[in-house]
C-alpha positions as CSV (number, residue, x, y, z in Angstrom):
1,M,182.0,134.3,140.8
2,K,179.4,135.4,142.7
3,S,176.4,132.7,142.5
4,L,179.9,131.0,143.3
5,L,180.1,133.1,147.1
6,L,176.5,132.9,147.6
7,L,176.6,129.0,147.2
8,V,179.6,128.9,149.6
9,A,177.6,131.2,152.1
10,S,174.5,128.9,151.9
11,L,176.2,125.9,152.7
12,Q,178.5,127.7,155.8
13,L,175.1,128.7,156.7
14,C,173.4,125.2,156.3
15,A,176.3,123.7,158.2
16,A,176.1,126.4,161.1
17,Y,174.3,124.8,164.6
18,K,172.7,126.8,167.3
19,I,174.5,125.6,170.0
20,L,173.8,126.4,174.1
21,V,176.7,126.4,176.4
22,Y,175.4,126.6,180.5
23,S,178.0,128.4,182.3
24,P,176.9,128.7,185.9
25,G,178.7,131.5,188.1
26,L,180.7,129.5,190.0
27,S,184.3,129.9,189.0
28,N,186.1,131.9,186.8
29,S,188.4,129.4,185.9
30,H,185.3,127.2,185.1
31,L,184.2,130.2,183.0
32,M,186.7,130.7,181.2
33,F,187.1,126.9,180.0
34,N,183.4,127.1,178.7
35,G,184.4,130.7,177.0
36,R,187.4,128.8,175.6
37,I,184.8,126.2,174.1
38,A,182.1,128.6,172.9
39,D,184.8,131.0,171.2
40,L,186.2,127.7,169.6
41,L,183.0,126.8,168.0
42,I,181.9,130.1,167.0
43,S,185.3,130.4,165.0
44,A,184.2,127.2,163.3
45,G,181.1,129.2,162.4
46,H,178.5,128.1,164.7
47,D,175.8,130.2,166.4
48,V,176.9,129.7,170.2
49,L,174.4,131.4,173.0
50,I,176.9,131.3,176.6
51,Y,173.5,131.3,179.3
52,K,175.3,132.0,182.2
53,P,172.9,132.0,185.7
54,E,174.6,134.5,188.4
55,L,175.2,132.4,191.5
56,M,178.4,133.6,193.1
57,A,179.8,137.5,193.2
58,A,183.0,136.5,192.5
59,A,183.0,134.7,189.5
60,N,182.5,137.7,187.7
61,K,183.6,136.9,184.3
62,N,182.4,135.8,181.4
63,G,184.9,133.7,179.5
64,S,184.0,134.7,176.2
65,D,184.1,138.6,174.6
66,I,182.8,137.2,170.8
67,A,180.1,134.7,172.0
68,R,176.0,136.0,172.3
69,M,175.7,136.2,176.1
70,L,172.3,135.5,178.6
71,V,173.5,136.9,182.0
72,V,170.9,136.3,184.3
73,D,170.6,137.4,188.1
74,V,168.7,134.8,189.3
75,G,168.6,136.2,193.0
76,V,170.6,133.9,194.9
77,K,173.8,135.6,195.2
78,E,173.6,136.7,198.8
79,K,172.1,133.2,200.1
80,W,174.5,131.4,198.3
81,A,177.5,133.4,199.9
82,K,176.1,132.2,203.2
83,T,177.0,128.8,202.4
84,S,180.2,129.7,200.7
85,G,183.0,127.7,203.1
86,K,180.5,125.4,203.9
87,R,180.9,122.2,201.7
88,D,177.9,120.4,202.2
89,D,175.6,123.1,202.1
90,M,177.2,124.2,198.5
91,I,176.4,121.1,197.6
92,F,173.2,120.1,198.7
93,K,171.3,123.5,199.7
94,G,173.0,126.3,196.8
95,S,172.6,124.2,193.9
96,G,168.7,123.2,194.6
97,M,168.3,126.6,195.2
98,S,169.9,128.4,192.3
99,L,167.7,125.8,190.3
100,S,164.6,126.7,191.6
101,A,165.3,130.5,191.0
102,Q,166.2,129.6,187.2
103,L,163.0,127.5,186.9
104,K,161.1,130.4,188.2
105,R,161.8,132.8,185.7
106,K,159.6,132.2,183.2
107,D,160.7,134.6,180.8
108,V,164.3,133.3,180.7
109,M,163.1,129.4,179.9
110,D,160.9,130.9,177.2
111,A,163.5,133.1,175.8
112,L,165.9,129.6,175.6
113,R,163.2,127.5,174.4
114,A,162.7,129.7,171.5
115,E,166.5,129.5,170.1
116,K,165.2,126.2,169.3
117,F,169.3,124.9,169.9
118,D,170.4,122.0,168.1
119,L,172.7,121.4,170.7
120,A,174.0,121.8,174.5
121,I,177.2,122.0,176.2
122,S,177.6,121.8,179.6
123,E,180.3,121.5,182.9
124,T,179.9,118.8,185.4
125,M,179.8,121.8,188.5
126,E,176.2,120.5,189.6
127,F,173.3,118.6,187.8
128,C,170.9,121.4,186.8
129,S,171.7,121.9,183.6
130,Y,170.7,117.8,182.6
131,G,167.4,118.9,183.7
132,L,167.6,122.2,181.7
133,F,168.1,120.6,178.6
134,H,165.2,118.2,178.6
135,H,162.6,121.1,179.9
136,L,164.1,123.4,176.7
137,N,163.5,120.3,174.3
138,I,167.0,120.5,172.9
139,P,167.9,117.3,171.2
140,S,171.3,116.4,172.4
141,N,173.8,117.6,174.7
142,I,177.5,117.3,175.0
143,V,178.9,117.0,179.2
144,L,182.6,118.9,179.9
145,S,184.2,117.7,182.7
146,P,186.9,120.8,183.7
147,G,189.4,118.2,185.2
148,P,189.3,114.3,185.5
149,L,186.5,112.4,185.7
150,M,184.4,112.6,189.2
151,P,183.4,108.9,190.1
152,Y,179.8,109.6,189.7
153,M,180.5,110.8,186.5
154,A,182.2,107.3,185.3
155,D,179.3,105.6,187.4
156,A,176.4,107.4,185.4
157,F,178.3,106.5,182.3
158,G,179.3,103.0,182.6
159,F,182.8,103.4,182.9
160,P,184.5,100.0,184.4
161,A,185.3,100.8,188.0
162,A,189.3,101.0,188.2
163,A,189.4,102.2,192.0
164,S,192.9,99.5,192.6
165,H,194.4,101.6,190.1
166,V,193.0,104.9,189.2
167,P,192.9,107.9,192.2
168,H,190.0,109.5,192.5
169,I,189.5,113.0,191.7
170,M,190.7,114.4,195.6
171,A,193.0,111.9,196.3
172,G,196.8,112.5,196.6
173,F,197.9,108.8,195.5
174,T,199.6,108.2,192.2
175,D,198.2,104.8,190.5
176,E,201.0,102.9,192.6
177,M,199.1,102.4,195.7
178,T,199.7,100.6,198.6
179,Y,197.1,97.9,200.1
180,V,195.9,100.7,202.9
181,E,195.8,103.7,200.0
182,R,193.8,101.2,197.5
183,A,191.2,100.8,200.5
184,K,191.1,104.5,201.0
185,N,190.6,105.1,197.3
186,L,187.9,102.5,197.0
187,L,185.7,103.8,199.7
188,T,186.2,107.5,199.1
189,S,185.4,106.6,195.3
190,N,182.2,104.9,196.5
191,A,181.3,107.6,199.0
192,L,181.9,110.3,196.0
193,T,179.7,108.5,193.8
194,Y,176.5,108.0,196.1
195,M,177.2,111.3,196.9
196,G,176.5,112.2,193.4
197,R,173.7,110.0,193.1
198,Y,172.0,111.5,196.4
199,V,172.2,115.2,194.8
200,A,171.1,114.3,191.7
201,S,168.3,112.7,193.0
202,L,167.9,116.0,195.1
203,T,167.7,117.9,191.9
204,T,165.5,115.4,190.4
205,K,162.7,116.3,193.3
206,V,163.1,120.3,192.5
207,F,162.0,119.6,188.8
208,R,159.3,117.2,189.9
209,N,158.1,119.7,192.2
210,H,157.6,122.3,189.5
211,F,156.5,120.1,186.5
212,G,155.4,116.5,188.1
213,N,156.6,113.3,188.8
214,D,156.9,112.3,185.3
215,F,159.9,114.2,185.0
216,P,163.0,111.7,184.5
217,E,165.7,110.9,187.0
218,I,168.7,113.5,186.5
219,Y,171.0,110.9,186.6
220,E,169.6,109.0,184.1
221,L,169.7,112.1,181.7
222,L,173.6,112.3,182.6
223,G,174.3,108.6,181.5
224,R,171.8,109.3,178.4
225,S,174.2,112.1,177.5
226,P,175.9,111.0,173.8
227,L,179.8,112.7,174.6
228,V,181.8,113.7,177.2
229,L,184.8,116.2,176.7
230,V,187.3,116.1,179.5
231,N,190.1,118.6,180.1
232,S,192.9,116.5,180.3
233,V,195.7,115.0,178.2
234,E,196.3,111.5,177.9
235,I,200.3,111.4,178.3
236,L,199.6,113.3,181.1
237,D,196.6,111.7,183.2
238,F,196.8,108.3,185.0
239,T,195.7,105.5,182.8
240,R,192.7,104.4,183.5
241,P,190.1,102.2,181.3
242,V,187.6,104.6,179.2
243,L,184.5,104.0,176.9
244,H,183.9,105.2,173.2
245,K,182.0,108.2,174.4
246,L,185.1,109.8,176.4
247,V,187.1,112.4,174.5
248,Y,190.3,113.8,175.7
249,I,190.6,118.2,174.7
250,G,193.2,119.3,177.6
251,G,195.2,122.3,176.7
252,I,192.4,123.7,174.5
253,G,192.2,127.1,173.8
254,M,196.1,127.3,175.4
255,S,197.0,131.3,174.2
256,K,200.5,132.0,172.9
257,P,203.0,133.3,175.3
258,K,203.5,137.2,174.5
259,P,206.6,139.3,175.0
260,L,206.6,140.9,178.5
261,N,206.4,144.3,179.4
262,E,209.3,146.4,180.7
263,K,208.9,146.0,184.2
264,L,208.8,141.9,184.2
265,T,211.7,141.4,181.9
266,K,213.9,143.4,183.8
267,I,212.7,141.1,187.0
268,V,212.9,138.0,184.8
269,K,216.5,138.4,182.9
270,S,218.1,139.8,186.2
271,G,218.0,136.6,188.3
272,K,221.8,135.2,188.4
273,K,220.3,131.6,187.2
274,G,216.6,132.6,186.3
275,T,213.7,133.1,187.8
276,V,210.9,131.1,189.5
277,L,207.1,132.2,189.4
278,F,204.8,131.7,192.4
279,S,200.9,132.3,191.9
280,M,198.3,129.9,194.1
281,G,195.6,130.9,191.6
282,S,192.9,133.1,191.9
283,V,190.7,130.6,194.0
284,V,193.3,130.1,197.1
285,A,193.1,133.2,199.3
286,L,197.0,133.9,200.0
287,H,195.8,136.8,201.6
288,N,194.1,134.9,204.5
289,A,196.9,132.7,205.3
290,P,198.2,133.2,208.4
291,L,201.4,135.2,209.3
292,E,203.4,132.0,209.6
293,M,202.7,131.0,206.6
294,K,203.3,133.9,204.3
295,S,206.7,134.4,206.4
296,A,207.9,131.1,205.7
297,I,207.3,131.3,202.0
298,I,209.0,134.4,202.2
299,Q,212.0,133.6,204.4
300,A,212.2,130.0,201.9
301,L,212.7,131.7,198.9
302,A,215.3,134.2,200.2
303,K,217.3,131.6,200.8
304,F,217.8,131.0,196.8
305,E,219.9,134.0,196.2
306,D,220.8,133.0,192.5
307,Y,217.0,132.9,191.5
308,N,214.3,135.8,191.3
309,F,211.0,135.1,192.7
310,I,207.7,136.9,191.1
311,V,204.9,135.7,193.7
312,K,201.3,136.9,192.9
313,V,199.6,138.6,196.1
314,E,196.7,140.8,196.2
315,S,197.6,144.4,196.4
316,S,196.0,145.0,199.7
317,D,198.3,142.1,201.0
318,K,200.5,144.6,203.7
319,E,202.0,141.6,205.3
320,M,203.3,139.9,202.4
321,A,204.6,143.3,201.4
322,D,206.6,143.8,204.8
323,L,208.0,140.6,204.5
324,A,209.0,140.7,201.2
325,S,210.8,144.1,201.9
326,N,213.8,142.2,203.5
327,A,214.3,139.7,200.7
328,S,215.9,141.5,197.5
329,N,215.5,138.7,195.2
330,V,211.0,138.4,196.0
331,Y,209.1,140.4,193.7
332,L,205.2,141.1,194.7
333,E,202.6,141.4,191.7
334,S,199.1,141.7,192.0
335,W,198.7,140.4,188.6
336,V,200.8,138.2,186.4
337,P,200.3,137.2,182.7
338,Q,201.2,133.4,183.9
339,V,201.8,132.2,180.0
340,D,203.4,134.7,179.0
341,L,206.0,134.3,182.2
342,L,205.7,130.4,181.4
343,G,206.9,130.9,178.1
344,H,209.6,133.2,179.0
345,P,213.3,131.0,178.5
346,H,214.7,132.9,181.9
347,V,212.2,131.6,183.8
348,K,213.1,128.4,185.4
349,A,210.1,126.9,187.3
350,F,206.6,127.5,188.5
351,I,205.1,127.3,192.0
352,T,201.4,126.5,192.2
353,H,198.0,125.2,193.9
354,G,198.1,122.6,191.4
355,G,195.1,123.6,189.2
356,Q,193.8,122.0,186.3
357,N,194.6,124.8,184.4
358,S,197.9,125.8,185.4
359,I,199.4,122.4,185.5
360,L,198.5,122.1,181.5
361,E,199.9,125.7,181.1
362,T,203.0,124.6,182.7
363,V,203.0,121.2,180.9
364,Y,202.8,122.8,177.5
365,A,205.3,125.5,178.5
366,G,207.8,122.9,179.5
367,K,208.7,123.8,183.1
368,P,209.2,121.8,185.9
369,V,206.9,122.7,188.7
370,L,206.2,122.5,192.7
371,T,202.4,122.2,193.7
372,I,201.4,122.8,196.9
373,P,197.6,121.6,197.1
374,C,195.1,122.9,199.0
375,F,191.2,121.0,198.0
376,A,189.5,119.5,195.5
377,D,191.2,117.8,192.5
378,Q,194.4,119.8,193.5
379,F,195.8,116.7,195.4
380,R,195.6,114.1,192.5
381,N,197.3,116.4,190.1
382,A,199.9,116.8,192.9
383,A,200.2,113.3,192.5
384,M,200.1,113.3,189.0
385,V,203.2,115.6,188.6
386,V,205.2,113.5,190.9
387,R,203.8,110.4,189.2
388,K,205.2,111.8,185.7
389,A,208.1,113.2,187.2
390,F,208.4,116.8,185.8
391,G,208.1,118.1,189.3
392,T,207.6,118.0,193.1
393,R,205.2,118.7,195.9
394,V,204.6,119.9,199.2
395,P,201.9,117.6,200.2
396,S,199.5,120.2,201.2
397,M,198.9,124.0,202.3
398,S,199.0,122.8,206.0
399,A,202.3,121.3,205.5
400,L,203.9,124.2,204.4
401,T,207.2,125.5,206.4
402,V,210.2,127.1,205.7
403,D,212.1,123.5,205.6
404,S,209.2,121.9,203.8
405,L,209.2,124.9,201.1
406,T,213.2,125.0,200.8
407,A,213.7,121.1,200.8
408,A,211.2,120.8,198.0
409,L,212.7,123.9,195.9
410,Q,216.1,122.1,195.9
411,D,215.0,119.1,194.7
412,L,213.1,121.0,191.9
413,L,215.9,123.4,191.5
414,N,219.1,121.0,191.2
415,N,217.6,117.6,189.9
416,E,217.9,118.1,186.3
417,K,215.3,114.8,185.3
418,Y,212.5,117.6,185.9
419,E,213.2,119.9,183.7
420,I,214.4,117.1,181.2
421,N,210.6,115.3,182.0
422,A,208.8,118.6,181.3
423,R,210.3,119.3,178.0
424,R,209.8,115.6,176.7
425,L,205.8,116.0,177.7
426,S,205.9,119.6,176.3
427,K,207.0,118.1,172.7
428,M,204.8,115.3,173.2
429,L,201.8,117.9,173.4
430,E,203.2,119.9,170.5
431,K,203.5,116.8,168.2
432,K,200.2,115.2,169.3
433,P,198.6,113.6,166.0
434,V,195.2,115.5,166.7
435,K,195.0,118.9,168.2
436,S,192.4,119.2,171.1
437,E,190.9,122.0,168.9
438,E,190.0,119.7,165.8
439,L,188.4,117.2,168.4
440,V,185.9,119.9,170.1
441,V,184.8,120.9,166.6
442,K,184.7,117.6,164.9
443,W,183.0,115.5,168.0
444,T,180.6,118.6,168.5
445,E,179.5,118.6,164.9
446,F,178.9,115.1,164.7
447,V,176.6,114.9,168.0
448,A,174.8,117.8,166.6
449,E,174.0,115.8,163.2
450,F,173.0,112.6,164.9
451,K,172.0,113.6,168.2
452,Q,172.0,110.7,170.3
453,L,174.4,108.3,170.0
454,P,173.4,104.5,171.2
455,E,176.0,103.2,169.2
456,L,178.7,104.5,172.0
457,E,176.5,103.5,175.0
458,S,178.0,100.6,177.4
459,Y,175.6,97.9,178.5
460,A,177.2,98.2,182.1
461,R,174.7,101.1,183.0
462,Q,172.1,98.7,182.8
463,L,173.5,96.1,185.0
464,N,173.5,96.0,188.8
465,F,176.9,95.6,190.9
466,L,176.7,91.7,191.1
467,Q,175.8,91.6,187.4
468,L,178.7,94.0,186.8
469,T,181.6,92.9,189.3
470,S,180.1,89.2,187.9
471,L,179.7,88.2,191.6
472,D,176.5,86.8,190.1
473,I,178.8,84.3,188.4
474,V,181.8,83.9,190.7
475,V,180.0,83.3,194.1
476,P,177.9,80.7,193.0
477,F,180.6,78.9,190.9
478,T,183.0,79.3,193.9
479,L,180.3,77.7,196.1
480,V,180.0,74.4,193.9
481,L,183.5,74.2,193.2
482,A,183.8,74.4,196.8
483,L,181.0,72.0,197.9
484,A,182.6,69.6,194.6
485,L,186.0,70.0,196.5
486,F,184.1,69.6,199.9
487,L,182.3,66.1,198.1
488,L,185.3,64.8,196.9
489,Y,187.5,65.1,200.0
490,K,184.6,62.9,201.8
491,V,184.5,60.4,199.3
492,F,188.3,60.0,199.2
493,R,188.6,59.9,202.9
494,A,185.3,56.9,203.0
495,L,187.5,55.4,200.3
496,L,190.5,55.5,202.9
497,R,189.1,54.2,205.7
498,L,187.3,51.4,203.6
499,C,190.6,50.0,202.4
500,F,192.7,50.6,205.6
501,G,189.8,49.3,207.4
502,S,190.0,46.2,205.2
503,S,193.6,45.7,205.5
504,K,193.0,45.9,209.3
505,L,190.9,43.2,209.7
506,K,192.8,40.9,206.9
507,N,195.9,41.1,209.3
508,E,193.8,40.4,212.4
């Protein structure tokens, strides 16, 4: 028996892989997503290290309580803070600044290289990781997409272009677009692709400044990644053409709802028709919103006297506290257990900014949703909610007024179809043939064992624009066809002249 246990233990040890999860400190929600991946792989018996270069002071979570952590202050938090709110600076300056700071930490690079990782995993918030993995001699890597694929990612991997029916990540369109929307979608998708290529070239320049001109192109390293794990669900996302290397893992590590505390239980149950949760997430700073907007929110919620509203706000937001004091059905909370509340039967709906994780949590709970998008993929998520008919939306945060919020809430709470569709989607996710957790573990182990997977590569990556779109065939063929038709026309015209000319001579 003892020898059998030793054999099992040795087999588990042999099967375990050393995995690096690169988790830059840019967003708490992304850190938590990366942490879920790490925790899942640890539970499957693998040795996982999370490397977190600290970049933004606000991104203060580690994402995991069980993974080995290497948290490194690379000395750029103050400089990075100066770029906050300036999107171009964050994209073009912040990323290169943080990369240079990391590469100068030879002690960190040496420690990571000494681990001799079998595999590395990184998300797509920036391009630094792909060069780092190459520099650290890690034989293979997996790309994590915390939301739908960015256009530049689809381009790098050779995914078929689909701007005619796949909204780009920041579009507020559904897949049923008008002519003008398709034109906007095409132009913006291409602009985002070229922006991604440009940022990748800047990252390549940083690496070559440190290691010489032989360092490979970062965009090429990204495209060569053998696998892409996307934090979305097939039945929820807009349908798009994909390659074999893409795997949907939306809802991974979704926690089960737990009982509410006494205070929240009392609030939730005291609503005559139920309770609605209002939370704009951890990134959207509702406390910085104009007083008129805060007033519009409270006024609109106060109109629905049969419902209680739990609104997540900062404890320091005195303006919201003063406004809510006149609304007996509005309860302000500085922290809410979102999953637990959504899972409670007396919570009837969710008002949210439309972040990817919030949408997934809502769908798993089977609750209708009202989205108020603010930036990035939230507009696309809001359109997705409308397209799948399990909720409605206010077009944007700037469009939020008493009337717009009231109308959207009336539609959400009085139209039974939203609840029916939300429950159907929830049941479909519950009955999904293969769980996301199993996909992550099995595919990660597969990549760790076989390293590179050229069998999953698309040759589209090697084609130029004319070849990829077949314009090099269509244009010459069209020209030849046009020339042939023109010659036929000329010949036919000449024959007609000849025939009618001969008839005319005979008549004369």
